N, C-alpha and C positions, 0 to 999 in steps of 0.2 A: 631817459628818452633815447631811443636809438639814434645814431648819427644821421641817417637818411631823413628821419622825421624831424630832427633838429634843423637840418638844412632846409627842409621844406618850409618849416615855420619861419626861418630866417628870411628866405627869399620872398615869402608873402609879406613879411614886415618891411623888408628893404625896398620892395617895389610897389608897395601899396599906393603910393602917390605918383609913381612914375608911369608915363605913357609907354605903350609898346613902341619899339623902334620901327621905323619905316624908312623907305628911301628918301622921304622928304624931311626927316628929322634934322633940325638945325645943327650946324657945327657948333660945338661948345655945350650942347644939351646932354642931359642924362636921359636914358630911356631903358626899358626892360627888354632883354634879348634872351631867347633860349640858348643854353650852352651849345646845343647841337647846331646852331646857326653860325657859330664862330668859325671863320676860315683862318687857320694858322698862317703866319708869315715866316716861319722857320721850320726846318725839317725835324728837329729833335729837341728833347728836353732832357734834363738829368733826372732820371726816374727816382733815384735815391732822395733827391730834394722834393720831388712831387709827393713821395710817400710821407716825408716829414711834414710837409705843408698839410697833407690830408689829415694827419693825426692832430695837428695844431688846430685846424678848422673844426674838426669834430668835437674838440674839447671846449670850444667857446660857447658861451651863452648867446642867445639870439641878438640881444641889444649890442653886446660887445662885437659880435661878428658883423653886424650891420655897420657899425662904426669902422671896423677894420676894412671892409670892402669899399666904403666910401673914401677912406684915406688912401687906399692903394690905387684906386681908379683903374678900372679895366678899360683901356682905350681901343676904339675901333675906328676904321675908315670905311665909309660907304663907297663901294666900288661899282663896276659895271653890273647892270642887272639888279641893282639894289642889294648885292651881297655885302656881308659885313666881315671885314678883315681885321683880325686881332693883331695889333702892332706891338704889344708888350704884355707882360703878365701871363705868359704861357704856362709857367709852373703853377701859379695860383689858379688859373682857369682849369688846368688839367686836374688839379686836386679837387676842385669843386665838382667837376664832371664825374670824377670817380665816386664822389659821395652821393650825388643826386643828378644823374645824367639827363633827366627829363625836365629839369627845372630851368627857370629863367634867372638872370642876374642883372643887377644895375651896371650899365656900361656908359662910358662917356664918348660921344662922337667927336673926334679930333680933326676929321677931314672928310672931304667928299671928292672922289675922282671918278666921274661917271664914264669917261671915254676909254673904251677898251684899247684903242690904238696906241696910247701912250701911258697906259695905267702902270705897268711895271717899271717903266722908265721913271715916272714921277714917284713911285713908291721908293725906288732906290735913291733918288735925289733927296727925298725927305728922311732917309734912313729909317724907313718903316718896314723893311724886309731884309732878311738875312739869307742870301742865296748861296749857301755852302752846306756841304754834308758834314758828317761827324768828324772828318779828318781835314776839313778846310778846303776841299776841292769845290770849285764852282758847280752849281747845278742850275738847270733852267727852272722857271716858275712852275712848269708842269710837274716838277718833281716834289713840290710841296704837298703835304696832305690836305685833303678837303675838309677835314674835321679834326677835333681834338683827339678822337679815338685813333687817328692815324699817325700821331706823333711818335717818332722812334725814340730810342733811349741812347743818350750820349753820356756815359759815365764820367767822362772827363769834363763835361760841362758842369756836372754836379760837383766834381772835385774843385773846379775853379770857384764855384759858389761857396763851398765850405772854406776854401783858402781866403776868399774875400772876407768872410765872416771873422776870420782870424787876423784880419788886417795885413795879409800878405802883400796886398797891393791896394792902392787908393782907388776910390770910385771917381775916375776922371770924368767930370761933367762935360768936358769938351770933346770927348771921344764917344763912339757908339759901339755897341756889342762888345764891350770890354771883356766880359766873361768868356765869350767865344774865342777871343784872341789868346787869352791865358789858357783856355782849355786845349787849344792846339799846341801851345808851347809845352804844357805839361805832358800831353800825349806823345809828342815827338821825343822829349827828353826821357820819358819813361817807357819808350818803345811800344806804346799802345798795349801794354799788358792789361789783362782783365782787372777790373775793379769791382768789388762787391762790398756789401755791408761789413763782412768779416775782415776784409783787407783794408777798409777805409782808414782806420787809425794810423797804420804805418804809411799808407799812401799819402795821407795828409801831411805827416811829418816830412816826407820827402818833398812834397810840393812846396812846403814852407821854406825848405832849404833852396830848392830850385828858383824860387821867386827872388832870391837875393843874389843869384849868380850873374856875372857880367853879361851872359847871353840874353838876359831878360831886360837889359837896360832900355832897349828900344820899344818895349811894350808899353801901351798906355797904362798909367797908374803905377809905374815902377816907383818904389819907394827909395828916395835918395838917402834915407837914413838906415838902409839895410846894413847889417854888419858884413864886412868884407875881409 
């Protein structure tokens, strides 16, 4: 079965008993939402990781993929005008969109912030938005993409994700956006040189070394057992 057909079958299975999302959907509830209706709350993703996720998802059987999506929980906040803001799982959602852009997915509503006047302020208070570009400079909310299709590529965010998989740093549950902090650190230390699939093995080796340098001590998740 082709990947797109597989994903279509999965989405039908995963959302067969889920109601369509609406502005009145209760916080804490699951509902079905079209991927095209998701509004990102960060400017970029690591495209290399999205491609990996896409290949992983396409290879899963429907029941296994359904369980996977439920376990991962795609969280959304209902904002002004009934719009749905994706607060996490941007890589997963992007991979799903690349496989079946017109399909719906099960999402979990984690908050409702209907007032436009203080929406972004409360989003930041709850750590539900990352208002920085690929090099860490602050951006206004207007600079965020309106849909998954508009997400840019931050290769250093992908590098940070791969480094995390190699236990270069701990997933500090008391900190937020930890991978972005490490992405900026790696980028600065590696002088923002281009990263590609071909250069990734060497780039990752360097990132693992950089993760143990004294300059990384103040970063969230720094491993105290790093060799010095």
